[in-house]
VOROSE-917895 format. One record per residue (C-alpha): x, y, z. Coordinates in Angstrom, 1 decimal. Layout:
<nodes>
<node u="X" v="Y" w="Z"/>
...
</nodes>
This chain:
<nodes>
<node u="0.0" v="0.0" w="0.0"/>
<node u="1.3" v="3.4" w="-1.0"/>
<node u="-0.6" v="5.3" w="1.7"/>
<node u="-1.0" v="4.5" w="5.4"/>
<node u="-4.0" v="2.2" w="6.2"/>
<node u="-5.6" v="2.3" w="9.7"/>
<node u="-5.3" v="-1.0" w="11.7"/>
<node u="-8.5" v="-0.7" w="13.8"/>
<node u="-10.8" v="-3.1" w="11.9"/>
<node u="-10.4" v="-5.5" w="14.8"/>
<node u="-12.0" v="-3.0" w="17.2"/>
<node u="-15.0" v="-2.6" w="14.8"/>
<node u="-15.3" v="-6.4" w="14.5"/>
<node u="-15.2" v="-6.7" w="18.3"/>
<node u="-18.1" v="-4.3" w="18.7"/>
<node u="-19.9" v="-6.2" w="16.0"/>
<node u="-19.3" v="-9.5" w="17.8"/>
<node u="-19.6" v="-8.5" w="21.5"/>
<node u="-22.7" v="-6.2" w="21.4"/>
<node u="-25.0" v="-8.7" w="19.6"/>
<node u="-23.7" v="-11.6" w="21.7"/>
<node u="-24.4" v="-9.7" w="25.0"/>
<node u="-27.9" v="-8.8" w="23.7"/>
<node u="-29.0" v="-12.1" w="22.3"/>
<node u="-27.0" v="-15.1" w="23.4"/>
<node u="-27.4" v="-16.8" w="26.8"/>
<node u="-24.3" v="-16.2" w="28.8"/>
<node u="-23.4" v="-19.7" w="29.7"/>
<node u="-20.0" v="-20.4" w="31.3"/>
<node u="-18.5" v="-21.4" w="28.0"/>
<node u="-19.7" v="-18.2" w="26.3"/>
<node u="-18.4" v="-16.1" w="29.2"/>
<node u="-15.0" v="-17.9" w="29.0"/>
<node u="-14.9" v="-17.3" w="25.2"/>
<node u="-15.8" v="-13.6" w="25.6"/>
<node u="-13.2" v="-13.1" w="28.3"/>
<node u="-10.6" v="-14.6" w="26.1"/>
<node u="-11.7" v="-12.5" w="23.1"/>
<node u="-11.4" v="-9.3" w="25.2"/>
<node u="-7.9" v="-10.2" w="26.4"/>
<node u="-6.8" v="-10.8" w="22.8"/>
<node u="-8.5" v="-7.6" w="21.7"/>
<node u="-6.6" v="-5.6" w="24.3"/>
<node u="-3.3" v="-7.2" w="23.6"/>
<node u="-3.9" v="-6.9" w="19.9"/>
<node u="-4.7" v="-3.2" w="20.1"/>
<node u="-1.6" v="-2.7" w="22.2"/>
<node u="0.5" v="-4.6" w="19.6"/>
<node u="-1.1" v="-2.6" w="16.8"/>
<node u="0.0" v="0.6" w="18.6"/>
<node u="3.6" v="-0.3" w="19.7"/>
<node u="4.6" v="-3.5" w="17.9"/>
<node u="4.9" v="-5.9" w="20.9"/>
<node u="7.6" v="-8.6" w="21.0"/>
<node u="6.5" v="-12.2" w="20.5"/>
<node u="6.8" v="-13.0" w="24.2"/>
<node u="4.3" v="-10.4" w="25.2"/>
<node u="1.9" v="-11.4" w="22.4"/>
<node u="2.3" v="-15.1" w="23.5"/>
<node u="1.6" v="-14.2" w="27.1"/>
<node u="-1.7" v="-12.6" w="26.0"/>
<node u="-2.6" v="-15.7" w="24.1"/>
<node u="-1.8" v="-17.9" w="27.0"/>
<node u="-3.9" v="-15.7" w="29.3"/>
<node u="-6.8" v="-15.8" w="26.8"/>
<node u="-6.7" v="-19.5" w="26.4"/>
<node u="-6.4" v="-20.1" w="30.1"/>
<node u="-9.4" v="-17.9" w="30.8"/>
<node u="-11.5" v="-19.6" w="28.2"/>
<node u="-10.5" v="-23.1" w="29.5"/>
<node u="-10.9" v="-22.3" w="33.2"/>
<node u="-13.9" v="-19.9" w="33.3"/>
<node u="-15.7" v="-21.5" w="30.4"/>
<node u="-14.7" v="-25.1" w="31.2"/>
<node u="-13.8" v="-25.4" w="27.5"/>
<node u="-11.8" v="-28.5" w="26.5"/>
<node u="-11.4" v="-31.0" w="23.8"/>
<node u="-12.6" v="-34.2" w="25.5"/>
<node u="-12.7" v="-36.6" w="22.6"/>
<node u="-11.2" v="-37.2" w="19.2"/>
<node u="-12.5" v="-39.1" w="16.3"/>
<node u="-9.8" v="-41.2" w="14.7"/>
<node u="-11.8" v="-44.1" w="13.2"/>
<node u="-13.6" v="-44.4" w="16.5"/>
<node u="-14.2" v="-42.0" w="19.3"/>
<node u="-11.2" v="-41.7" w="21.7"/>
<node u="-11.8" v="-40.2" w="25.1"/>
<node u="-8.8" v="-38.2" w="26.1"/>
<node u="-7.3" v="-38.3" w="29.6"/>
<node u="-7.6" v="-34.9" w="31.4"/>
<node u="-3.9" v="-33.9" w="31.0"/>
<node u="-4.0" v="-34.7" w="27.3"/>
<node u="-7.3" v="-32.9" w="26.9"/>
<node u="-5.9" v="-29.8" w="28.6"/>
<node u="-2.8" v="-29.9" w="26.4"/>
<node u="-4.7" v="-30.5" w="23.1"/>
<node u="-7.2" v="-27.7" w="23.9"/>
<node u="-4.4" v="-25.2" w="24.8"/>
<node u="-2.4" v="-26.0" w="21.7"/>
<node u="-5.5" v="-25.8" w="19.5"/>
<node u="-6.6" v="-22.4" w="20.8"/>
<node u="-3.1" v="-20.8" w="20.7"/>
<node u="-2.2" v="-22.6" w="17.4"/>
<node u="-5.3" v="-21.5" w="15.4"/>
<node u="-5.0" v="-18.0" w="16.9"/>
<node u="-1.5" v="-17.7" w="15.5"/>
<node u="-2.4" v="-19.4" w="12.2"/>
<node u="-5.0" v="-16.8" w="11.4"/>
<node u="-2.7" v="-14.0" w="12.6"/>
<node u="0.0" v="-15.2" w="10.2"/>
<node u="-2.6" v="-15.5" w="7.3"/>
<node u="-3.4" v="-11.9" w="7.7"/>
<node u="-1.1" v="-10.6" w="5.0"/>
<node u="-3.2" v="-10.0" w="1.9"/>
<node u="-6.3" v="-7.9" w="1.6"/>
<node u="-9.3" v="-10.0" w="2.6"/>
<node u="-7.4" v="-13.3" w="3.0"/>
<node u="-7.7" v="-14.0" w="6.8"/>
<node u="-11.2" v="-12.5" w="6.9"/>
<node u="-12.4" v="-14.4" w="3.9"/>
<node u="-10.9" v="-17.7" w="5.2"/>
<node u="-12.5" v="-17.2" w="8.6"/>
<node u="-15.9" v="-16.2" w="7.1"/>
<node u="-16.0" v="-19.5" w="5.2"/>
<node u="-15.1" v="-21.5" w="8.3"/>
<node u="-17.7" v="-19.7" w="10.4"/>
<node u="-20.4" v="-20.4" w="7.8"/>
<node u="-19.4" v="-24.1" w="7.9"/>
<node u="-19.5" v="-24.1" w="11.7"/>
<node u="-22.9" v="-22.5" w="11.7"/>
<node u="-24.2" v="-25.1" w="9.2"/>
<node u="-22.9" v="-28.0" w="11.1"/>
<node u="-24.1" v="-26.6" w="14.4"/>
<node u="-27.6" v="-26.0" w="13.0"/>
<node u="-27.7" v="-29.5" w="11.6"/>
<node u="-26.7" v="-31.0" w="15.0"/>
<node u="-29.2" v="-28.7" w="16.9"/>
<node u="-26.6" v="-26.6" w="18.8"/>
<node u="-28.4" v="-23.3" w="18.7"/>
<node u="-25.7" v="-21.4" w="20.8"/>
<node u="-22.9" v="-22.3" w="18.5"/>
<node u="-25.0" v="-21.5" w="15.5"/>
<node u="-25.8" v="-18.0" w="16.9"/>
<node u="-22.2" v="-17.3" w="17.8"/>
<node u="-20.9" v="-18.4" w="14.4"/>
<node u="-23.5" v="-16.3" w="12.5"/>
<node u="-22.9" v="-13.2" w="14.7"/>
<node u="-19.2" v="-13.4" w="14.1"/>
<node u="-19.7" v="-14.1" w="10.4"/>
<node u="-21.8" v="-10.9" w="10.2"/>
<node u="-19.0" v="-8.9" w="11.9"/>
<node u="-16.4" v="-10.3" w="9.5"/>
<node u="-18.7" v="-9.7" w="6.5"/>
<node u="-19.2" v="-6.1" w="7.5"/>
<node u="-15.4" v="-5.7" w="7.9"/>
<node u="-14.6" v="-7.4" w="4.6"/>
<node u="-16.5" v="-4.7" w="2.7"/>
<node u="-13.6" v="-2.3" w="3.6"/>
<node u="-10.8" v="-4.9" w="3.6"/>
<node u="-10.9" v="-6.2" w="0.0"/>
<node u="-8.4" v="-4.9" w="-2.5"/>
<node u="-7.6" v="-2.1" w="-2.3"/>
<node u="-8.0" v="-2.2" w="1.5"/>
<node u="-9.2" v="0.9" w="3.2"/>
<node u="-8.8" v="-0.6" w="6.7"/>
<node u="-6.8" v="-3.5" w="8.2"/>
<node u="-7.9" v="-5.8" w="11.0"/>
<node u="-4.5" v="-5.6" w="12.7"/>
<node u="-3.5" v="-8.1" w="15.3"/>
<node u="-6.5" v="-7.2" w="17.4"/>
<node u="-8.8" v="-8.6" w="14.7"/>
<node u="-6.7" v="-11.4" w="13.4"/>
<node u="-6.0" v="-12.9" w="16.9"/>
<node u="-9.6" v="-12.5" w="17.9"/>
<node u="-10.9" v="-14.2" w="14.7"/>
<node u="-8.4" v="-17.1" w="15.1"/>
<node u="-9.4" v="-17.6" w="18.7"/>
</nodes>
């Protein structure tokens, strides 16, 4: 880009995600844990967008966010399907959940290099999640996926080539989480 582009799209997406969620979704422990983790990543991301944090500080924010989500929300990957269902021991479950949350957060953050790439990728994933959740009757996950998809879709209008706004680390980490 030949001119400076603001990196505050993550803040706009956060408002588009948090406000409808607080107004329409039942705040179960898992939703509260998710929202706490998202707010932590939003704050660390905004800080990083402002002063370019080192990787250790960014990782500390991701660890804090994942920990809050797992502890407050009691979020964990308890089973895996590898041919048949495998129930994971508690220690393995905790490790897999942590690696998944931090890993996908960083994967989306790293994909955020081309106009619309990370947002478009996440939008497609959220639509698939909403579809699968609706088919399985999980209304809360369907609602959350559609709310977040709406926030991303609204952002993408201004992020496709040539981008007028970037999501910054605040947005990319939040979407990955």
